[in-house]
N, C-alpha and C positions, 0 to 999 in steps of 0.2 A: 690096578696103580700101586706103585712101590709106597711103602710108608716111610716117614720120616721123626728122628728122633731129634728129639729139642734138649738143651741142657740148659738151663738159667741159674745162675748164681746171685744172691743177694748178700750184702752186708748192712749190718745194723752198726752204725761208730758206734752208738748209744751205750751199747751193750756187748761189744764186740763178736755179737754172733754172725756166723757166714754159715747161708743157708742153699744148697744145690740142689736143685728141683730137675728131676727127668721127667719128660713127657714123652711118649712114643703116638705118633698119630698114625692110624691106620691108613690114610690117604694122605697123598702130597698136599701138606698146606699151604697156603699163601703165605709167605717168607717175609714180604712186609706188610701183609695184615697181623704176622703173629709179634712181630717187630713191635709194630703199632700198640699193640693191646697190652705187651710189657713196656714200652717208654712214654706211651701219652695216654694210652686206653685203663680200661679198669685198674688192673693190675702195675700201671705205671705210680700209683699213689701209695702212700704209706699205710693208709687204713686197710686196703686190701692186701698189700706186702706183709702187713704186721699179721693178719691171720696165719699167711704162709707160715712168716718164721715161728710161729706156736707150734707149730710139727716138731720144731726141734728138741728133743728129749730132755729134762730138768732146767729149761730155759725158765726165767721168770719175765714178763712184760706190763706194763703199765699200760692203760688205756691209751691209745695213739689216736690224737686227730691227723686228720688229712694234711699232708705236707711232702716232701721230697729228701726227707733224710736217711732213710733206707735206700742205701745205694744198690741199682744192676752194675754187678762187677763184669757179666759176662753173658751172651747169649748167643749158643751155637747150635747151627743146623746142620745135623749129619758130622758134627765134630768141626766143622769149620764155623770159625767165630765170625758173628755178622755185627754184635753190638759189643763194646769193651768201655766199662768205666763211666756210667752215665749217673 
């Protein structure tokens, strides 16, 4: 099977930090499942998105409870945008 590149861009309006995460799936992934994971699943919540945002060098973050303040700016599959601005 052919792999799929997934690009996720998150933005935290409280800190002004923007983070793009690039993933390469070795097999063709379920696009609907991946979209759900980033919009309503585990990575749809601030508590998990905050962990990913901490990967930004020199950024400081306060402990963050669950919520939906960190925005999913875009979700792309092989360069084609599937989700914009949630």
